[in-house]
PDB file of N, CA, C and O in Angstrom:
ATOM      1  N   MET A   1       0.801  -1.199  -0.024  1.00  0.00           N
ATOM      2  CA  MET A   1      -0.043  -0.001  -0.061  1.00  0.00           C
ATOM      3  C   MET A   1       0.876   1.265  -0.048  1.00  0.00           C
ATOM      4  O   MET A   1       1.952   1.291   0.549  1.00  0.00           O
ATOM      5  N   LYS A   2       0.425   2.176  -0.664  1.00  0.00           N
ATOM      6  CA  LYS A   2       1.131   3.515  -0.841  1.00  0.00           C
ATOM      7  C   LYS A   2       0.175   4.575  -0.192  1.00  0.00           C
ATOM      8  O   LYS A   2      -1.015   4.571  -0.507  1.00  0.00           O
ATOM      9  N   ILE A   3       0.663   5.468   0.693  1.00  0.00           N
ATOM     10  CA  ILE A   3      -0.044   6.441   1.334  1.00  0.00           C
ATOM     11  C   ILE A   3       0.237   7.796   0.772  1.00  0.00           C
ATOM     12  O   ILE A   3       1.408   8.139   0.610  1.00  0.00           O
ATOM     13  N   THR A   4      -0.790   8.624   0.450  1.00  0.00           N
ATOM     14  CA  THR A   4      -0.605   9.964   0.016  1.00  0.00           C
ATOM     15  C   THR A   4      -1.451  10.800   0.957  1.00  0.00           C
ATOM     16  O   THR A   4      -2.585  10.462   1.297  1.00  0.00           O
ATOM     17  N   ILE A   5      -0.825  11.944   1.375  1.00  0.00           N
ATOM     18  CA  ILE A   5      -1.560  12.890   2.299  1.00  0.00           C
ATOM     19  C   ILE A   5      -1.717  14.156   1.563  1.00  0.00           C
ATOM     20  O   ILE A   5      -0.808  14.621   0.875  1.00  0.00           O
ATOM     21  N   ASP A   6      -2.934  14.746   1.714  1.00  0.00           N
ATOM     22  CA  ASP A   6      -3.262  16.073   1.243  1.00  0.00           C
ATOM     23  C   ASP A   6      -3.184  17.067   2.463  1.00  0.00           C
ATOM     24  O   ASP A   6      -4.155  17.281   3.188  1.00  0.00           O
ATOM     25  N   GLN A   7      -2.040  17.613   2.621  1.00  0.00           N
ATOM     26  CA  GLN A   7      -1.913  18.536   3.825  1.00  0.00           C
ATOM     27  C   GLN A   7      -2.766  19.740   3.777  1.00  0.00           C
ATOM     28  O   GLN A   7      -3.103  20.305   4.817  1.00  0.00           O
ATOM     29  N   HIS A   8      -3.150  20.179   2.544  1.00  0.00           N
ATOM     30  CA  HIS A   8      -4.065  21.372   2.385  1.00  0.00           C
ATOM     31  C   HIS A   8      -5.412  21.020   2.878  1.00  0.00           C
ATOM     32  O   HIS A   8      -6.111  21.885   3.404  1.00  0.00           O
ATOM     33  N   ALA A   9      -5.836  19.756   2.734  1.00  0.00           N
ATOM     34  CA  ALA A   9      -7.201  19.309   3.220  1.00  0.00           C
ATOM     35  C   ALA A   9      -7.184  19.028   4.662  1.00  0.00           C
ATOM     36  O   ALA A   9      -8.234  19.145   5.293  1.00  0.00           O
ATOM     37  N   CYS A  10      -6.063  18.656   5.267  1.00  0.00           N
ATOM     38  CA  CYS A  10      -5.969  18.201   6.627  1.00  0.00           C
ATOM     39  C   CYS A  10      -6.469  19.369   7.540  1.00  0.00           C
ATOM     40  O   CYS A  10      -6.058  20.516   7.366  1.00  0.00           O
ATOM     41  N   ILE A  11      -7.407  19.031   8.561  1.00  0.00           N
ATOM     42  CA  ILE A  11      -7.847  19.927   9.492  1.00  0.00           C
ATOM     43  C   ILE A  11      -7.246  19.800  10.914  1.00  0.00           C
ATOM     44  O   ILE A  11      -7.584  20.525  11.850  1.00  0.00           O
ATOM     45  N   GLY A  12      -6.340  18.829  10.990  1.00  0.00           N
ATOM     46  CA  GLY A  12      -5.526  18.680  12.204  1.00  0.00           C
ATOM     47  C   GLY A  12      -6.358  17.935  13.427  1.00  0.00           C
ATOM     48  O   GLY A  12      -6.099  18.162  14.609  1.00  0.00           O
ATOM     49  N   SER A  13      -7.275  17.120  13.043  1.00  0.00           N
ATOM     50  CA  SER A  13      -8.110  16.500  14.118  1.00  0.00           C
ATOM     51  C   SER A  13      -7.307  15.375  14.815  1.00  0.00           C
ATOM     52  O   SER A  13      -7.703  14.950  15.900  1.00  0.00           O
ATOM     53  N   GLY A  14      -6.216  14.890  14.243  1.00  0.00           N
ATOM     54  CA  GLY A  14      -5.427  13.908  14.896  1.00  0.00           C
ATOM     55  C   GLY A  14      -5.950  12.489  14.979  1.00  0.00           C
ATOM     56  O   GLY A  14      -5.392  11.657  15.694  1.00  0.00           O
ATOM     57  N   GLN A  15      -6.985  12.220  14.272  1.00  0.00           N
ATOM     58  CA  GLN A  15      -7.609  10.891  14.317  1.00  0.00           C
ATOM     59  C   GLN A  15      -6.630   9.838  13.687  1.00  0.00           C
ATOM     60  O   GLN A  15      -6.589   8.684  14.113  1.00  0.00           O
ATOM     61  N   CYS A  16      -5.898  10.251  12.727  1.00  0.00           N
ATOM     62  CA  CYS A  16      -4.943   9.356  12.056  1.00  0.00           C
ATOM     63  C   CYS A  16      -3.835   8.936  13.023  1.00  0.00           C
ATOM     64  O   CYS A  16      -3.408   7.785  13.108  1.00  0.00           O
ATOM     65  N   VAL A  17      -3.407   9.989  13.750  1.00  0.00           N
ATOM     66  CA  VAL A  17      -2.335   9.670  14.765  1.00  0.00           C
ATOM     67  C   VAL A  17      -2.799   8.639  15.790  1.00  0.00           C
ATOM     68  O   VAL A  17      -2.082   7.713  16.168  1.00  0.00           O
ATOM     69  N   LEU A  18      -4.014   8.853  16.207  1.00  0.00           N
ATOM     70  CA  LEU A  18      -4.634   7.864  17.216  1.00  0.00           C
ATOM     71  C   LEU A  18      -4.709   6.484  16.710  1.00  0.00           C
ATOM     72  O   LEU A  18      -4.442   5.508  17.411  1.00  0.00           O
ATOM     73  N   ALA A  19      -5.101   6.417  15.400  1.00  0.00           N
ATOM     74  CA  ALA A  19      -5.355   5.138  14.750  1.00  0.00           C
ATOM     75  C   ALA A  19      -4.000   4.378  14.463  1.00  0.00           C
ATOM     76  O   ALA A  19      -3.885   3.165  14.640  1.00  0.00           O
ATOM     77  N   SER A  20      -2.985   5.192  14.006  1.00  0.00           N
ATOM     78  CA  SER A  20      -1.716   4.596  13.517  1.00  0.00           C
ATOM     79  C   SER A  20      -0.558   5.488  13.806  1.00  0.00           C
ATOM     80  O   SER A  20      -0.049   6.127  12.885  1.00  0.00           O
ATOM     81  N   PRO A  21      -0.081   5.577  15.096  1.00  0.00           N
ATOM     82  CA  PRO A  21       0.936   6.424  15.473  1.00  0.00           C
ATOM     83  C   PRO A  21       2.281   6.118  14.859  1.00  0.00           C
ATOM     84  O   PRO A  21       3.149   6.991  14.841  1.00  0.00           O
ATOM     85  N   GLU A  22       2.492   4.912  14.352  1.00  0.00           N
ATOM     86  CA  GLU A  22       3.702   4.451  13.752  1.00  0.00           C
ATOM     87  C   GLU A  22       3.804   5.058  12.350  1.00  0.00           C
ATOM     88  O   GLU A  22       4.912   5.127  11.816  1.00  0.00           O
ATOM     89  N   VAL A  23       2.774   5.473  11.764  1.00  0.00           N
ATOM     90  CA  VAL A  23       2.724   5.954  10.344  1.00  0.00           C
ATOM     91  C   VAL A  23       2.482   7.458  10.229  1.00  0.00           C
ATOM     92  O   VAL A  23       3.019   8.116   9.338  1.00  0.00           O
ATOM     93  N   PHE A  24       1.641   8.012  11.171  1.00  0.00           N
ATOM     94  CA  PHE A  24       1.260   9.437  11.121  1.00  0.00           C
ATOM     95  C   PHE A  24       1.668  10.182  12.373  1.00  0.00           C
ATOM     96  O   PHE A  24       1.731   9.595  13.453  1.00  0.00           O
ATOM     97  N   ASP A  25       1.941  11.443  12.246  1.00  0.00           N
ATOM     98  CA  ASP A  25       2.274  12.357  13.299  1.00  0.00           C
ATOM     99  C   ASP A  25       1.643  13.698  12.941  1.00  0.00           C
ATOM    100  O   ASP A  25       1.071  13.848  11.862  1.00  0.00           O
ATOM    101  N   GLN A  26       1.738  14.615  13.791  1.00  0.00           N
ATOM    102  CA  GLN A  26       1.277  16.032  13.531  1.00  0.00           C
ATOM    103  C   GLN A  26       2.386  17.027  13.711  1.00  0.00           C
ATOM    104  O   GLN A  26       3.271  16.842  14.546  1.00  0.00           O
ATOM    105  N   ARG A  27       2.342  18.083  12.933  1.00  0.00           N
ATOM    106  CA  ARG A  27       3.250  19.184  13.203  1.00  0.00           C
ATOM    107  C   ARG A  27       2.899  19.935  14.458  1.00  0.00           C
ATOM    108  O   ARG A  27       1.736  20.189  14.769  1.00  0.00           O
ATOM    109  N   ASP A  28       3.979  20.288  15.183  1.00  0.00           N
ATOM    110  CA  ASP A  28       3.717  20.992  16.470  1.00  0.00           C
ATOM    111  C   ASP A  28       3.050  22.330  16.213  1.00  0.00           C
ATOM    112  O   ASP A  28       2.178  22.721  16.990  1.00  0.00           O
ATOM    113  N   ALA A  29       3.417  23.055  15.159  1.00  0.00           N
ATOM    114  CA  ALA A  29       2.933  24.367  14.957  1.00  0.00           C
ATOM    115  C   ALA A  29       1.419  24.493  14.710  1.00  0.00           C
ATOM    116  O   ALA A  29       0.769  25.379  15.264  1.00  0.00           O
ATOM    117  N   ASP A  30       0.869  23.601  13.878  1.00  0.00           N
ATOM    118  CA  ASP A  30      -0.514  23.671  13.500  1.00  0.00           C
ATOM    119  C   ASP A  30      -1.267  22.437  13.483  1.00  0.00           C
ATOM    120  O   ASP A  30      -2.437  22.459  13.101  1.00  0.00           O
ATOM    121  N   GLY A  31      -0.692  21.315  13.876  1.00  0.00           N
ATOM    122  CA  GLY A  31      -1.443  20.016  13.988  1.00  0.00           C
ATOM    123  C   GLY A  31      -1.674  19.253  12.672  1.00  0.00           C
ATOM    124  O   GLY A  31      -2.307  18.197  12.643  1.00  0.00           O
ATOM    125  N   ILE A  32      -1.111  19.854  11.540  1.00  0.00           N
ATOM    126  CA  ILE A  32      -1.312  19.229  10.250  1.00  0.00           C
ATOM    127  C   ILE A  32      -0.510  17.894  10.250  1.00  0.00           C
ATOM    128  O   ILE A  32       0.558  17.748  10.844  1.00  0.00           O
ATOM    129  N   VAL A  33      -1.146  16.934   9.516  1.00  0.00           N
ATOM    130  CA  VAL A  33      -0.568  15.572   9.510  1.00  0.00           C
ATOM    131  C   VAL A  33       0.800  15.610   8.860  1.00  0.00           C
ATOM    132  O   VAL A  33       1.105  16.416   7.981  1.00  0.00           O
ATOM    133  N   VAL A  34       1.644  14.633   9.382  1.00  0.00           N
ATOM    134  CA  VAL A  34       3.000  14.440   8.889  1.00  0.00           C
ATOM    135  C   VAL A  34       3.084  12.875   8.640  1.00  0.00           C
ATOM    136  O   VAL A  34       2.791  12.085   9.538  1.00  0.00           O
ATOM    137  N   LEU A  35       3.477  12.483   7.450  1.00  0.00           N
ATOM    138  CA  LEU A  35       3.531  11.084   7.077  1.00  0.00           C
ATOM    139  C   LEU A  35       4.941  10.590   7.541  1.00  0.00           C
ATOM    140  O   LEU A  35       5.961  11.101   7.077  1.00  0.00           O
ATOM    141  N   LEU A  36       4.976   9.595   8.458  1.00  0.00           N
ATOM    142  CA  LEU A  36       6.211   9.023   8.825  1.00  0.00           C
ATOM    143  C   LEU A  36       6.688   7.868   7.952  1.00  0.00           C
ATOM    144  O   LEU A  36       7.894   7.631   7.874  1.00  0.00           O
ATOM    145  N   GLN A  37       5.764   7.120   7.275  1.00  0.00           N
ATOM    146  CA  GLN A  37       6.063   6.077   6.444  1.00  0.00           C
ATOM    147  C   GLN A  37       5.071   6.153   5.242  1.00  0.00           C
ATOM    148  O   GLN A  37       3.863   6.204   5.469  1.00  0.00           O
ATOM    149  N   ASP A  38       5.531   6.160   4.033  1.00  0.00           N
ATOM    150  CA  ASP A  38       4.627   6.224   2.916  1.00  0.00           C
ATOM    151  C   ASP A  38       4.163   4.804   2.400  1.00  0.00           C
ATOM    152  O   ASP A  38       3.163   4.671   1.695  1.00  0.00           O
ATOM    153  N   SER A  39       4.934   3.793   2.789  1.00  0.00           N
ATOM    154  CA  SER A  39       4.632   2.400   2.462  1.00  0.00           C
ATOM    155  C   SER A  39       4.750   1.462   3.620  1.00  0.00           C
ATOM    156  O   SER A  39       5.747   0.742   3.676  1.00  0.00           O
ATOM    157  N   PRO A  40       3.831   1.397   4.554  1.00  0.00           N
ATOM    158  CA  PRO A  40       3.945   0.759   5.774  1.00  0.00           C
ATOM    159  C   PRO A  40       4.002  -0.740   5.572  1.00  0.00           C
ATOM    160  O   PRO A  40       3.497  -1.266   4.581  1.00  0.00           O
ATOM    161  N   GLU A  41       4.630  -1.430   6.533  1.00  0.00           N
ATOM    162  CA  GLU A  41       4.709  -2.908   6.499  1.00  0.00           C
ATOM    163  C   GLU A  41       3.402  -3.452   6.708  1.00  0.00           C
ATOM    164  O   GLU A  41       2.535  -2.798   7.287  1.00  0.00           O
ATOM    165  N   PRO A  42       3.189  -4.710   6.235  1.00  0.00           N
ATOM    166  CA  PRO A  42       1.773  -5.317   6.302  1.00  0.00           C
ATOM    167  C   PRO A  42       1.198  -5.359   7.694  1.00  0.00           C
ATOM    168  O   PRO A  42      -0.028  -5.309   7.795  1.00  0.00           O
ATOM    169  N   GLY A  43       1.895  -5.440   8.714  1.00  0.00           N
ATOM    170  CA  GLY A  43       1.393  -5.465  10.080  1.00  0.00           C
ATOM    171  C   GLY A  43       0.755  -4.118  10.509  1.00  0.00           C
ATOM    172  O   GLY A  43       0.021  -4.067  11.496  1.00  0.00           O
ATOM    173  N   LEU A  44       1.026  -3.091   9.801  1.00  0.00           N
ATOM    174  CA  LEU A  44       0.459  -1.794  10.128  1.00  0.00           C
ATOM    175  C   LEU A  44      -0.739  -1.333   9.282  1.00  0.00           C
ATOM    176  O   LEU A  44      -1.439  -0.367   9.586  1.00  0.00           O
ATOM    177  N   GLN A  45      -0.916  -2.091   8.212  1.00  0.00           N
ATOM    178  CA  GLN A  45      -1.869  -1.706   7.143  1.00  0.00           C
ATOM    179  C   GLN A  45      -3.335  -1.583   7.609  1.00  0.00           C
ATOM    180  O   GLN A  45      -4.081  -0.711   7.164  1.00  0.00           O
ATOM    181  N   GLU A  46      -3.719  -2.512   8.540  1.00  0.00           N
ATOM    182  CA  GLU A  46      -5.148  -2.441   9.041  1.00  0.00           C
ATOM    183  C   GLU A  46      -5.359  -1.088   9.763  1.00  0.00           C
ATOM    184  O   GLU A  46      -6.367  -0.409   9.565  1.00  0.00           O
ATOM    185  N   ASP A  47      -4.346  -0.716  10.627  1.00  0.00           N
ATOM    186  CA  ASP A  47      -4.473   0.595  11.264  1.00  0.00           C
ATOM    187  C   ASP A  47      -4.558   1.702  10.323  1.00  0.00           C
ATOM    188  O   ASP A  47      -5.319   2.641  10.559  1.00  0.00           O
ATOM    189  N   VAL A  48      -3.820   1.665   9.251  1.00  0.00           N
ATOM    190  CA  VAL A  48      -3.685   2.728   8.277  1.00  0.00           C
ATOM    191  C   VAL A  48      -5.047   2.845   7.524  1.00  0.00           C
ATOM    192  O   VAL A  48      -5.545   3.939   7.260  1.00  0.00           O
ATOM    193  N   TRP A  49      -5.593   1.702   7.208  1.00  0.00           N
ATOM    194  CA  TRP A  49      -7.010   1.710   6.579  1.00  0.00           C
ATOM    195  C   TRP A  49      -7.963   2.400   7.478  1.00  0.00           C
ATOM    196  O   TRP A  49      -8.756   3.237   7.046  1.00  0.00           O
ATOM    197  N   GLU A  50      -7.889   2.031   8.812  1.00  0.00           N
ATOM    198  CA  GLU A  50      -8.782   2.629   9.835  1.00  0.00           C
ATOM    199  C   GLU A  50      -8.570   4.201   9.892  1.00  0.00           C
ATOM    200  O   GLU A  50      -9.512   4.991   9.956  1.00  0.00           O
ATOM    201  N   ALA A  51      -7.343   4.541   9.863  1.00  0.00           N
ATOM    202  CA  ALA A  51      -6.981   5.988   9.849  1.00  0.00           C
ATOM    203  C   ALA A  51      -7.625   6.760   8.687  1.00  0.00           C
ATOM    204  O   ALA A  51      -8.229   7.820   8.859  1.00  0.00           O
ATOM    205  N   SER A  52      -7.456   6.147   7.451  1.00  0.00           N
ATOM    206  CA  SER A  52      -7.991   6.671   6.217  1.00  0.00           C
ATOM    207  C   SER A  52      -9.481   6.766   6.333  1.00  0.00           C
ATOM    208  O   SER A  52     -10.047   7.770   5.902  1.00  0.00           O
ATOM    209  N   ARG A  53     -10.178   5.753   6.907  1.00  0.00           N
ATOM    210  CA  ARG A  53     -11.615   5.664   6.973  1.00  0.00           C
ATOM    211  C   ARG A  53     -12.188   6.778   7.933  1.00  0.00           C
ATOM    212  O   ARG A  53     -13.226   7.381   7.663  1.00  0.00           O
ATOM    213  N   ILE A  54     -11.471   7.004   9.029  1.00  0.00           N
ATOM    214  CA  ILE A  54     -12.052   7.941  10.017  1.00  0.00           C
ATOM    215  C   ILE A  54     -11.543   9.409   9.859  1.00  0.00           C
ATOM    216  O   ILE A  54     -11.900  10.276  10.656  1.00  0.00           O
ATOM    217  N   CYS A  55     -10.734   9.662   8.855  1.00  0.00           N
ATOM    218  CA  CYS A  55     -10.244  11.051   8.604  1.00  0.00           C
ATOM    219  C   CYS A  55     -11.387  11.959   8.312  1.00  0.00           C
ATOM    220  O   CYS A  55     -11.993  11.767   7.257  1.00  0.00           O
ATOM    221  N   PRO A  56     -11.779  12.961   9.133  1.00  0.00           N
ATOM    222  CA  PRO A  56     -12.869  13.836   8.766  1.00  0.00           C
ATOM    223  C   PRO A  56     -12.710  14.662   7.602  1.00  0.00           C
ATOM    224  O   PRO A  56     -13.710  15.139   7.066  1.00  0.00           O
ATOM    225  N   ALA A  57     -11.482  14.895   7.127  1.00  0.00           N
ATOM    226  CA  ALA A  57     -11.171  15.765   5.985  1.00  0.00           C
ATOM    227  C   ALA A  57     -10.930  14.990   4.748  1.00  0.00           C
ATOM    228  O   ALA A  57     -10.707  15.564   3.682  1.00  0.00           O
ATOM    229  N   LEU A  58     -10.971  13.647   4.862  1.00  0.00           N
ATOM    230  CA  LEU A  58     -10.606  12.798   3.680  1.00  0.00           C
ATOM    231  C   LEU A  58      -9.255  13.156   3.101  1.00  0.00           C
ATOM    232  O   LEU A  58      -9.077  13.150   1.883  1.00  0.00           O
ATOM    233  N   ALA A  59      -8.337  13.457   3.930  1.00  0.00           N
ATOM    234  CA  ALA A  59      -7.014  13.878   3.543  1.00  0.00           C
ATOM    235  C   ALA A  59      -6.010  12.732   3.309  1.00  0.00           C
ATOM    236  O   ALA A  59      -4.874  12.996   2.914  1.00  0.00           O
ATOM    237  N   ILE A  60      -6.394  11.502   3.538  1.00  0.00           N
ATOM    238  CA  ILE A  60      -5.509  10.336   3.374  1.00  0.00           C
ATOM    239  C   ILE A  60      -5.966   9.515   2.175  1.00  0.00           C
ATOM    240  O   ILE A  60      -7.132   9.124   2.146  1.00  0.00           O
ATOM    241  N   THR A  61      -5.126   9.228   1.183  1.00  0.00           N
ATOM    242  CA  THR A  61      -5.364   8.413   0.048  1.00  0.00           C
ATOM    243  C   THR A  61      -4.523   7.217   0.079  1.00  0.00           C
ATOM    244  O   THR A  61      -3.301   7.297   0.205  1.00  0.00           O
ATOM    245  N   LEU A  62      -5.177   6.062  -0.036  1.00  0.00           N
ATOM    246  CA  LEU A  62      -4.410   4.805  -0.033  1.00  0.00           C
ATOM    247  C   LEU A  62      -4.552   4.148  -1.458  1.00  0.00           C
ATOM    248  O   LEU A  62      -5.616   4.091  -2.076  1.00  0.00           O
ATOM    249  N   THR A  63      -3.383   3.676  -1.883  1.00  0.00           N
ATOM    250  CA  THR A  63      -3.272   3.004  -3.222  1.00  0.00           C
ATOM    251  C   THR A  63      -2.627   1.616  -3.063  1.00  0.00           C
ATOM    252  O   THR A  63      -1.496   1.523  -2.586  1.00  0.00           O
ATOM    253  N   PRO A  64      -3.289   0.591  -3.433  1.00  0.00           N
ATOM    254  CA  PRO A  64      -2.636  -0.705  -3.286  1.00  0.00           C
ATOM    255  C   PRO A  64      -1.377  -0.854  -4.071  1.00  0.00           C
ATOM    256  O   PRO A  64      -1.277  -0.355  -5.192  1.00  0.00           O
ATOM    257  N   SER A  65      -0.423  -1.520  -3.517  1.00  0.00           N
ATOM    258  CA  SER A  65       0.907  -1.736  -4.190  1.00  0.00           C
ATOM    259  C   SER A  65       0.898  -2.812  -5.231  1.00  0.00           C
ATOM    260  O   SER A  65       1.927  -3.080  -5.851  1.00  0.00           O
TER     261      SER A  65
END
C-alpha cells in the first residue's frame, strides 16, 4: 500500500495519529498531519486503513501496491 496525504485538506483532528501512530504524526505548529512512512509494513496496514476511513477531512489516500 502507498499512502498519500493532502496537507491542504487536513484539519488537524489527529484521528490518524490515534489510529496509527507508527505511520502518522502532527506538526507542532499547526497540527497538520505528517507522514512518517509512505509504504507501511503489512502489520500496520489495518490501522492505516482505519486512519483513512475515520479522517474527517478525507486527507488520506491509499493506493494498493
